[in-house]
Structure formats: C-alpha cells, structure tokens
C-alpha positions in Angstrom: -50.1 16.4 -6.5 -52.0 13.6 -8.2 -50.3 10.2 -7.9 -50.1 9.8 -11.7 -48.5 13.2 -12.0 -46.0 12.4 -9.3 -45.1 9.1 -11.1 -44.7 11.0 -14.4 -42.4 13.6 -13.0 -40.3 11.0 -11.2 -40.1 8.4 -13.9 -36.6 9.4 -14.9 -35.5 9.2 -11.3 -36.8 5.7 -10.9 -35.2 4.7 -14.2 -31.8 5.8 -13.0 -32.2 4.6 -9.5 -33.0 1.0 -10.5 -29.7 0.2 -12.3 -27.8 2.3 -9.7 -29.1 0.1 -6.9 -28.2 -3.0 -8.8 -24.8 -1.6 -9.6 -24.0 -1.1 -5.9 -24.9 -4.6 -5.1 -23.2 -6.0 -8.2 -19.8 -4.9 -7.2 -18.8 -8.5 -7.3 -19.9 -8.8 -10.9 -18.1 -5.5 -11.8 -14.9 -6.8 -10.1 -14.9 -10.0 -12.2 -15.5 -7.8 -15.3 -12.2 -6.0 -15.0 -9.7 -8.5 -13.9 -8.4 -9.6 -17.3 -7.5 -8.4 -20.7 -10.2 -8.8 -23.4 -9.6 -10.7 -26.7 -8.0 -14.1 -27.4 -4.4 -14.9 -28.1 -3.7 -16.0 -31.7 -1.8 -19.3 -32.0 -1.0 -22.0 -34.5 -4.0 -24.4 -34.3 -2.4 -27.1 -36.5 -0.1 -28.5 -33.8 -2.0 -30.1 -30.9 -0.8 -30.9 -27.3 -2.3 -34.1 -25.9 -3.1 -35.3 -22.4 -1.1 -38.4 -23.2 2.1 -36.3 -22.8 2.4 -37.0 -19.1 4.0 -34.9 -16.4 4.8 -35.4 -12.7 2.6 -32.4 -11.8 0.1 -30.3 -13.7 -1.3 -27.1 -12.5 -4.9 -26.4 -13.5 -5.4 -22.7 -13.9 -8.7 -20.8 -14.1 -8.4 -17.0 -14.6 -11.0 -14.3 -14.6 -13.4 -12.7 -17.0 -12.4 -12.8 -20.7 -9.0 -14.3 -19.6 -9.5 -17.7 -21.1 -8.3 -19.7 -24.1 -10.6 -19.5 -27.1 -11.1 -22.4 -29.5 -10.1 -21.5 -33.0 -7.5 -18.9 -32.0 -5.5 -20.8 -29.4 -3.9 -24.2 -29.7 -6.1 -26.4 -27.5 -5.3 -29.5 -25.6 -6.7 -32.8 -27.0 -7.7 -36.0 -25.2 -6.2 -39.5 -25.8 -8.5 -39.9 -28.9 -7.6 -36.6 -30.4 -10.8 -34.8 -29.4 -10.3 -31.1 -28.5 -10.6 -30.3 -24.8 -11.5 -26.9 -23.3 -7.9 -26.1 -22.2 -4.6 -24.9 -23.4 -1.0 -25.3 -22.1 0.5 -22.1 -20.6 3.0 -22.1 -23.4 0.1 -21.6 -25.8 -2.0 -19.2 -23.7 -0.9 -16.5 -21.3 -2.7 -14.7 -18.4 -1.5 -11.3 -17.3 -2.4 -12.1 -13.6 -2.0 -15.9 -13.2 1.2 -16.5 -15.1 3.6 -15.5 -12.3 2.0 -18.1 -10.0 1.6 -21.1 -12.3 4.7 -20.7 -14.4 7.1 -20.4 -11.4 7.6 -24.2 -10.8 8.8 -24.7 -14.4 12.1 -23.0 -13.6 12.8 -25.4 -10.7 12.1 -28.8 -12.1 13.0 -30.8 -15.3 11.7 -29.6 -18.6 9.1 -32.4 -18.9 8.2 -32.7 -15.2 5.8 -29.9 -14.9 3.1 -28.2 -17.0 0.4 -25.6 -16.4 -2.9 -25.7 -18.2 -5.5 -22.9 -18.6 -9.1 -23.9 -18.6 -11.4 -22.4 -21.3 -14.9 -21.4 -20.2 -17.3 -18.6 -21.1 -15.7 -16.3 -18.5 -18.4 -13.7 -19.1 -21.3 -12.1 -17.3 -24.1 -13.0 -19.7 -25.1 -15.2 -16.9 -22.5 -15.4 -14.1 -23.9 -18.6 -12.7 -24.0 -20.3 -16.1 -20.4 -19.2 -16.8 -19.1 -20.6 -13.5 -21.0 -23.9 -13.8 -19.5 -24.3 -17.3 -16.1 -23.6 -15.9 -16.6 -26.2 -13.2 -17.7 -28.8 -15.7 -14.8 -28.0 -18.1 -12.2 -28.1 -15.2 -13.5 -31.5 -14.0 -13.5 -32.9 -17.6 -9.9 -31.8 -18.2 -8.6 -33.1 -14.9 -10.4 -36.4 -15.3 -9.0 -37.0 -18.9 -5.5 -36.2 -17.7 -5.8 -38.6 -14.8 -7.1 -41.3 -17.1 -4.2 -40.9 -19.5 -1.6 -40.3 -16.9 -2.6 -42.1 -13.6 0.5 -41.1 -11.8 0.2 -37.3 -12.5 -0.4 -35.1 -9.5 -2.4 -31.9 -9.6 -2.5 -28.4 -8.2 -5.3 -26.0 -8.9 -5.2 -22.2 -9.1 -8.1 -19.7 -9.6 -8.4 -15.9 -9.5 -11.4 -13.7 -9.4 -14.3 -15.4 -11.3 -12.0 -18.3 -11.7 -11.6 -18.5 -7.9 -15.3 -19.3 -7.6 -14.8 -22.1 -10.2 -11.8 -23.5 -8.4 -13.5 -23.4 -5.0 -16.4 -25.4 -6.3 -14.2 -28.0 -8.0 -12.0 -28.4 -4.9 -15.0 -28.9 -2.7 -16.3 -31.6 -5.0 -13.0 -33.5 -5.2 -12.4 -33.2 -1.5 -15.7 -34.8 -0.7 -15.2 -37.8 -3.1 -13.8 -41.1 -2.0 -10.3 -42.1 -3.1 -9.9 -44.7 -5.8 -13.4 -44.3 -7.0 -14.6 -43.0 -10.4 -14.9 -39.3 -9.4 -13.1 -36.3 -11.0 -9.6 -37.4 -9.8 -8.3 -39.2 -6.7 -8.3 -36.5 -3.9 -4.9 -37.9 -2.8 -3.5 -36.7 -6.2 -4.4 -33.1 -5.6 -1.4 -31.6 -3.8 -2.6 -28.0 -3.4 -5.2 -25.5 -4.2 -4.7 -21.7 -4.5 -7.8 -19.4 -4.4 -7.0 -15.7 -5.0 -10.0 -13.5 -3.9 -12.2 -16.3 -2.4 -15.8 -15.3 -2.7 -16.9 -18.3 -0.7 -14.7 -17.5 2.3 -16.4 -17.7 5.7 -16.1 -15.0 8.4 -13.0 -15.4 10.6 -11.4 -17.9 8.2 -7.6 -17.9 8.0 -5.7 -18.2 4.7 -5.2 -22.0 5.1 -8.6 -23.5 6.1 -8.3 -26.9 7.6 -4.5 -26.7 8.2 -2.8 -27.2 11.5 -1.8 -23.5 11.4 -4.7 -21.9 9.5 -3.0 -18.4 9.6 0.6 -19.5 9.0 1.0 -22.1 6.3 -0.7 -25.1 4.5 0.2 -28.5 5.8 3.4 -29.8 4.4 5.0 -26.4 3.6 7.0 -25.0 6.6 7.3 -21.5 5.3 5.2 -18.9 7.2 2.9 -16.7 5.1 2.6 -14.3 8.0 3.2 -13.9 11.7 -0.2 -12.6 12.7 -3.4 -14.5 13.4 -5.9 -11.7 12.8 -8.4 -12.7 10.1 -9.5 -10.5 7.3 -12.8 -8.9 8.2 -16.1 -9.8 6.7 -16.9 -12.8 4.6 -17.1 -13.8 0.9 -19.7 -12.1 -1.2 -21.1 -15.6 -2.2 -21.6 -17.3 1.2 -23.8 -20.0 -0.4 -20.6 -21.4 -2.1 -18.8 -21.7 1.2 -18.0 -24.8 3.2 -15.1 -27.1 4.0 -13.0 -28.9 1.5 -13.2 -32.5 2.9 -10.0 -34.4 2.4 -8.4 -31.4 0.8 -8.5 -29.4 4.1 -5.0 -28.4 4.9 -4.1 -28.2 1.2 -5.9 -25.0 0.5 -4.6 -21.4 0.3 -7.5 -19.0 0.4 -6.2 -15.5 0.0 -8.3 -12.4 0.6 -7.3 -8.7 0.9 -8.8 -6.3 3.3 -11.1 -4.1 1.3 -11.7 -6.6 -1.5 -15.4 -6.8 -1.3 -15.5 -10.0 -3.3 -14.1 -11.9 -0.3 -14.2 -9.4 2.6 -17.8 -8.1 2.3 -19.2 -6.9 5.7 -21.8 -8.9 7.4 -25.4 -7.6 7.9 -25.8 -6.4 4.3 -28.7 -8.7 3.4 -30.3 -6.3 0.9 -27.1 -6.1 -1.0 -26.8 -9.9 -0.7 -30.2 -10.2 -2.2 -29.3 -8.0 -5.1 -26.1 -9.9 -5.6 -28.1 -13.2 -5.9 -30.3 -11.5 -8.5 -27.3 -10.2 -10.3 -25.8 -13.7 -10.7 -28.8 -14.6 -12.9 -28.8 -11.4 -15.0 -27.1 -10.7 -18.3 -24.7 -8.3 -16.7 -22.7 -8.0 -20.0 -25.7 -6.5 -21.7 -26.5 -4.2 -18.8 -22.9 -3.0 -18.7 -22.8 -2.4 -22.4 -26.3 -1.1 -23.2 -27.6 0.2 -19.8 -31.3 -0.3 -18.9 -33.1 -0.8 -22.2 -36.4 -2.6 -22.9 -34.5 -5.8 -23.6 -32.3 -5.6 -20.5 -35.2 -4.3 -18.4 -37.2 -7.4 -19.4 -34.4 -9.6 -18.4 -34.3 -7.9 -14.9 -38.1 -8.1 -14.7 -38.2 -11.8 -15.5 -35.6 -12.6 -12.8 -37.2 -10.5 -10.2 -40.6 -11.9 -11.1 -39.3 -15.5 -10.8 -37.8 -14.7 -7.4 -41.0 -13.1 -6.1 -43.2 -16.0 -7.3 -40.7 -18.5 -5.8 -40.9 -16.7 -2.5 -44.7 -16.7 -2.4 -44.8 -20.4 -3.5 -42.3 -21.2 -0.8 -44.4 -19.5 1.9 -47.6 -21.2 0.7 -45.9 -24.6 1.1 -45.4 -23.8 4.8 -48.8 -23.7 6.6 -47.3 -22.4 9.8 -45.0 -19.8 8.2 -46.8 -16.9 9.8 -46.1 -18.5 13.2 -42.3 -18.8 12.6 -39.6 -16.2 13.1 -38.4 -16.5 9.5 -38.9 -13.1 7.8 -39.9 -12.4 4.2 -36.4 -11.1 3.5 -34.9 -14.4 4.7 -37.2 -16.2 2.3 -36.2 -13.9 -0.6 -32.5 -14.5 0.2 -33.1 -18.3 0.2 -35.2 -18.5 -3.0 -33.0 -16.0 -4.9 -30.0 -18.3 -4.6 -29.3 -19.7 -8.1 -29.0 -23.1 -6.6 -32.4 -23.0 -5.0 -34.8 -25.8 -6.0 -38.6 -25.4 -5.6 -39.9 -27.5 -2.8 -36.5 -27.5 -1.1 -37.1 -27.8 2.7 -36.1 -24.6 4.5 -33.8 -24.6 7.5 -35.8 -25.2 10.7 -37.0 -21.7 11.8 -36.3 -20.4 15.2 -39.5 -20.1 17.2 -40.1 -16.9 19.1 -40.3 -17.4 22.9 -43.5 -15.4 23.0 -45.3 -17.9 20.8 -47.4 -20.5 22.5 -46.8 -24.2 21.8 -50.5 -24.5 20.8 -51.1 -24.1 17.1 -53.2 -20.9 16.6 -54.5 -19.0 13.7 -51.7 -17.2 11.7 -53.7 -14.0 12.1 -53.1 -14.1 15.9 -49.4 -13.8 15.2 -49.5 -11.0 12.7 -48.3 -8.2 15.1 -45.4 -10.4 16.1 -44.6 -11.2 12.5 -44.7 -7.5 11.5 -42.4 -6.8 14.4 -40.0 -9.5 13.3 -39.9 -8.2 9.8 -39.0 -4.7 10.9 -36.4 -5.7 13.4 -35.0 -8.3 11.0 -34.7 -5.7 8.3 -32.8 -3.3 10.5 -30.5 -5.9 12.2 -29.5 -7.6 8.9 -28.7 -4.3 7.1 -26.7 -2.4 9.7 -23.7 -2.3 7.3 -25.6 -1.7 4.1 -25.4 2.1 4.1 -21.7 2.2 5.2 -20.8 -0.1 2.3 -22.6 2.1 -0.2 -21.1 5.3 1.2 -17.5 3.8 1.1 -17.6 3.8 -2.8 -17.3 0.0 -3.1 -16.3 0.2 -6.8 -13.3 2.3 -6.1 -12.4 0.4 -3.0 -12.4 -2.9 -4.7 -11.4 -2.0 -8.3 -9.8 1.4 -8.4 -8.1 2.8 -11.5 -4.7 1.5 -12.6 -4.8 -1.5 -10.3 -5.2 0.6 -7.1 -8.2 -1.4 -5.9 -7.8 -4.1 -3.3 -8.9 -6.8 -5.7 -5.3 -6.5 -7.1 -3.4 -6.5 -3.8 -2.3 -10.1 -4.1 0.7 -9.1 -6.3 1.9 -6.4 -3.9 0.6 -7.2 -0.4 3.9 -8.2 1.2 4.8 -6.4 4.4 8.3 -7.5 5.6 8.3 -5.1 8.6 5.3 -6.9 10.0 6.1 -10.5 9.3 4.9 -11.0 5.8 7.9 -11.2 3.5 6.2 -12.4 0.3 3.1 -11.3 -1.6 0.2 -13.7 -1.7 1.1 -14.5 -5.4 4.8 -15.0 -4.5 3.9 -17.3 -1.6 1.6 -19.3 -3.8 4.4 -19.6 -6.4 6.9 -20.8 -3.9 4.5 -23.4 -2.5 3.6 -24.8 -6.0 7.3 -24.9 -6.7 8.0 -27.0 -3.6 5.1 -29.3 -4.6 6.4 -29.7 -8.1 9.8 -30.7 -6.8 8.3 -33.3 -4.5 6.2 -34.7 -7.4 9.2 -34.9 -9.6 11.0 -36.9 -6.9 8.0 -39.2 -6.6 7.6 -38.2 -2.9 4.4 -37.8 -0.9 4.0 -34.4 0.6 6.0 -34.3 3.7 4.3 -32.2 6.5 7.8 -31.3 7.8 9.1 -30.0 4.5 10.9 -26.7 4.6 11.2 -24.7 1.4 14.6 -24.5 -0.2 16.2 -21.1 -0.9 16.0 -22.0 -4.6 12.2 -22.3 -4.3 11.9 -18.7 -3.0 14.4 -17.5 -5.6 12.4 -19.1 -8.4 9.2 -17.5 -7.1 10.9 -14.1 -6.8 12.4 -14.4 -10.3 9.1 -15.4 -11.9 7.4 -12.4 -10.4 10.3 -10.0 -11.3 10.5 -11.3 -14.9 6.8 -10.6 -15.5 7.1 -7.1 -13.8 10.1 -6.3 -16.0 8.3 -7.4 -19.2 5.3 -5.3 -18.3 7.5 -2.3 -17.6 9.3 -2.7 -20.9 6.0 -3.0 -22.8 4.6 0.1 -21.0 7.7 2.3 -21.5 8.0 1.3 -25.1 4.5 2.4 -26.0 3.3 6.0 -25.9 0.4 6.6 -23.6 -2.9 6.8 -25.5 -6.5 7.0 -24.6 -9.6 5.6 -26.3 -7.9 3.1 -28.6 -10.2 2.4 -31.4 -11.0 -1.3 -31.8 -10.0 -3.0 -35.0 -11.2 -6.2 -36.6 -8.6 -8.9 -36.5 -8.3 -12.3 -38.2 -8.5 -15.5 -36.2 -5.5 -16.9 -38.2 -2.0 -17.0 -36.6 0.0 -13.8 -36.5 2.1 -13.3 -39.6 5.7 -14.3 -39.0 5.1 -16.0 -35.7 6.8 -19.2 -35.0 4.4 -22.1 -34.5 4.2 -23.2 -30.9 5.2 -26.8 -30.3 4.8 -28.9 -27.2 8.0 -29.6 -25.2 9.5 -32.8 -26.5 10.9 -35.6 -24.5 7.9 -36.4 -22.4 7.2 -40.1 -22.3 3.9 -40.9 -24.1 1.5 -43.4 -22.6 -1.5 -45.0 -24.0 -4.7 -44.1 -22.4 -6.4 -47.1 -20.8 -9.7 -48.2 -22.2 -12.5 -47.0 -19.9 -16.2 -46.7 -19.9 -18.0 -43.5 -20.8 -16.9 -40.8 -18.5 -19.5 -39.3 -16.1 -17.9 -35.9 -16.5 -20.1 -33.7 -18.6 -19.0 -32.7 -22.1 -16.9 -29.5 -22.2 -18.2 -26.2 -23.3 -15.9 -23.8 -25.2 -16.2 -20.1 -25.9 -16.6 -18.3 -29.2 -13.9 -16.0 -30.5 -14.9 -12.3 -30.3 -14.7 -10.5 -33.6 -12.8 -7.5 -32.4 -9.8 -6.8 -30.3 -8.2 -3.5 -29.2 -5.6 -1.7 -31.4 -2.4 -3.8 -31.2 1.0 -3.2 -29.8 3.7 -6.0 -29.5 4.5 -7.2 -26.0 7.5 -9.0 -24.7 7.5 -12.8 -24.2 8.1 -14.0 -20.6 11.1 -16.1 -19.8 9.1 -18.8 -18.0 8.2 -20.6 -21.3 9.7 -21.1 -24.7 9.3 -18.4 -27.3 6.1 -18.9 -29.2 3.4 -17.1 -31.0 3.7 -13.3 -30.9 0.4 -11.7 -30.0 -0.6 -8.1 -30.3 -2.7 -6.1 -27.8 -3.7 -2.6 -27.2 -1.5 -0.1 -25.4 -2.3 0.5 -21.7 -3.1 4.0 -20.5 -0.6 4.0 -17.6 3.2 3.5 -17.2 3.0 2.1 -13.7 4.8 -1.2 -13.1 2.1 -2.3 -10.6 -0.1 -5.0 -12.1 -3.1 -3.1 -13.3 -6.5 -4.1 -14.7 -7.4 -3.0 -18.2 -8.8 0.5 -18.3 -12.4 1.2 -19.3 -11.2 2.6 -22.6 -10.6 -0.9 -23.9 -6.8 -0.8 -23.7 -5.4 -4.1 -22.4 -2.1 -5.8 -21.5 -1.5 -9.4 -22.4 1.8 -11.2 -22.0 2.4 -13.3 -25.0 4.1 -16.7 -25.0 
C-alpha cells in the first residue's frame, strides 16, 4: 500500500487519536472542569462591603472552575477608597463545596469577629496557567488590601481543586517573605492554610508538611487527623508547583485522596506529564466544547510547535548536550513547563560512567545517547499504560460524586482512627484558629480543640447536607435541562444583602502605591441552566435567593454537576 494511500485511509483514526491522547493526559484539566456549579449568583450590587470593616480573622477562599464571584452579578468587596476588588463575602456568594469548611467558624465566635471571603478569578480552562496566575494575583491583592486597612487581622487560606493550585502558590510566596516587610501580608498573620486536592504534593508527603507530626496534625492543633502514618501513593500532577512553604511550614493542611489523580498521580508517567504541561497552555474550554476543529487544532499546533522549537533551541545552547545523560524527553518536560524561560540553565546533567573525561566529538557518543533515550523512555513511563487502562476519568471524577476527587467530604473512617472527614477536620481547625484570633492569642502549640469546635464543624457539614437533600428531594429528577437566558439584575423579590453591622470601622493608613498587581475579574456568562430554588444555609444571614438548575440525582453525597448542565448552588 502506498504511503499516501495509507495516510488517507487512516486520517480519521489520527484525528480521533490526537484528542484522545490529550484527553488521557488532561485528566487534571477535566477534574477542575467539573468541581463546581456553572453560572454566577445574582445579588444586590448597590450595597458594598469594604475591607475597612475589620475582623479578628478572615478566611480567604478560592474554589474551583466556574465557582467564583462575578463582577456585576455579585456584590463585590471594595477597598478603602471604594474601588471594587475581585472578591465577595461568603454572605454574598456561596460555594457548594467550600462553604462547609469556611463558614463553620462563624458559628463559634462573635458575629463581627470572623468573615470568609471568596476570591474572583477567571476559574476557567481557556488557559489554565493564565487563570491560576490571575487567581494568585487577585488573592495577593485582596489579602494585601485587607492587611493595610486592618493591620491586626489574621488570615487563613482555603483552596479546592483549581483553587488549590492558586492557594499553594500564594502560601509559598507568603511563607518565603520576610515578616514586617512590604510583601503580601506578614507571614506571622497567616494562621493556617487548607489545600484540598493538592496538585503540587510531593511523593511521600504527609497531610501536614513541615509540622512536628506531619501525618497527625498541624502545629498548634492537638486533634489527630488520623492514627496512621502511611502516605498517599504517588505525587501531585503538577510537580513543578511543589516545594516547601517556608515560615508557613507546620501551618499547612494538604489533603489528598487515594485515587485522586490530581494529587496522587503515579510516578514514572513522563509522557502523560508532558501532555499535562502542554494542556496547561491550551484552550481546554474550546476543546471540550467544540472538539478538534481547525481553530482548536491550530491552538494545539502552535503550543506543540513552541515546545518543539524551545527544545531544539535549548539543546543548541548546550554544546556538550550529546555527551550528557539528559534525554530528549527530559528536555521536552523541562521546556514544556509554562514557567520555563528561554535561556534558563538546565539542572546539571548526570554524566554516564562510561563517558571519558576528555571532551570528544558528540558523534562518538551517539550510540550511548540512543541507548539512554530508549532506556529513559521505558523507565520513566512504566506506569503510563496502567494509568490509561485504569480509566482515570472515572477513577478521579466518576458520576454523581463517586470519583475520588470528591472524597474529602466523606473520607472519614472511625474504625481505623480517622473520625472526621478532611473537610470536617479543616472546619474544626479553622474554628479553633478563629477563636484564638478573637481572644487575641497567638497560636498555642499545645492547644486542644474544645468539644464545641467539633460540634460546630459537624453542624456546619450536616446543615449543608440537609439543605442539599431538601433541594434534591423537592425537585423532580430531570435530564438535559435546557439553558435559558437570565438577567444580571437581582432576583425579583430578593432581600438586598447587607454587611453585618457592628464591626468597628478603621481608616486605612496612607501608603505608597502597592506592589501587588491590579486585580482581574471575570465576565458574567450570558446563560445559566434552568432554575429551581434552593434552600439558604444556616451559616450566614438570609440574603439573595438564587435559582439554579435541578440536579439529576437524589443522593445526599456531595456531587459534581452532571454533564447535562444541571447544577446545585447553595444560595445565601
């Protein structure tokens, strides 16, 4: 058969195979695509909450894809000068997943002592790296402005899914800054960080990196998360974002569930890692929506071409590359990292023992180089096929919340020394931190949680579960809900949301121009799924009623929105 004829007959196969291969490797992207409910929450935009309304502790919350406040439809926070910030109070925006964690402390402290803030960022996959970088900039901007207006306020930070990547990067930046200098905030004012599904997790890492008991509890909270010391297998899917947290070590809770490939990806899957690096630079939203079209194909080709050219340029800059043990695959992995800078010095390559100390012609080492390429390809991909065969999409996501990416709200195992779920444990920890902040105390390493802290954590989780169950049972099961265009104006008959009164207002000190970059906000989508009224949680005052589409299941387990467009959003 002629080569041209063969290509013609198999063109359709290659067309299907290309996105399929990317799809396997982009399980991380797909995971972040289904962790939240689409569409913004409508709220009264006339009343503004200001950073000058100080609290003893503020939790900065960053949720997953599409789970973000949207300017124009949500009442946004403003700075000391009245300028809108990319954030909203939890009373004005609600997250299906993160609410049970960040709202729990509000039940255990005074009404004006604690607040939770949701960060607005693109939270999409048009370019994952751009979205996360914007989230990082917005988070740092909001924290900096709050700290400037309220210098005594303490912080905790919570992130889930795509937001977990944002929070990890912010926490590492703060942890490596010097106290009392003009950074994001004083590291000593960050009391705790919760990362649910930590994509930057290193192999063998316990849930509390840098703590005295990395498998038991964070420093200053004497409540055991678990009795065991066996780490979750694998590592985060984005190892280039890993690393320690500097002065925040011991204040970190990095949760991962076995089987959640965003944080427990097997090692030796370098081909999938390469594709994941490429996927972070693609318009995954368009690929997911339109498939492989001329436009999306061009996007893929441009990214692949850029990676290839960077690889060849990198090799050309190393006259002795052929004599090194670095393989071409290792070069591709390095230059495909979105953070790679051309001309960046590579890590010192390991010299093969068979190579002479004398500089010889690269050609003399070609057989050894070819051998290294073949062996390296095999060794670094031993787990690639098992991962593909395990159906990673179902393993991580799964329908109706059965995937391991949603285990954090149901992963308790009392019979084996794990009485609380990861979300409940995080809620109890934040509650203890909020109570200490209210009392004006430094975090005491010997502190033991009060029974009231655990009760508050359980109650917050049970309230949300009950509300979801009520909403699900009150709505008949439907499929394929047709989208309908909605207005960005407040819902008719809704009571305007107001900020809790009684908080002492302070005047922001005059400062020089902030080094924190200007925030980026998102654009309100023009359509939301067919509505059905949900029940307001008891963790915040009654506010704007929001309508969402009916879910397609009646389970009370926290579930991701189905692929039919139905969604669940708890309205505040």
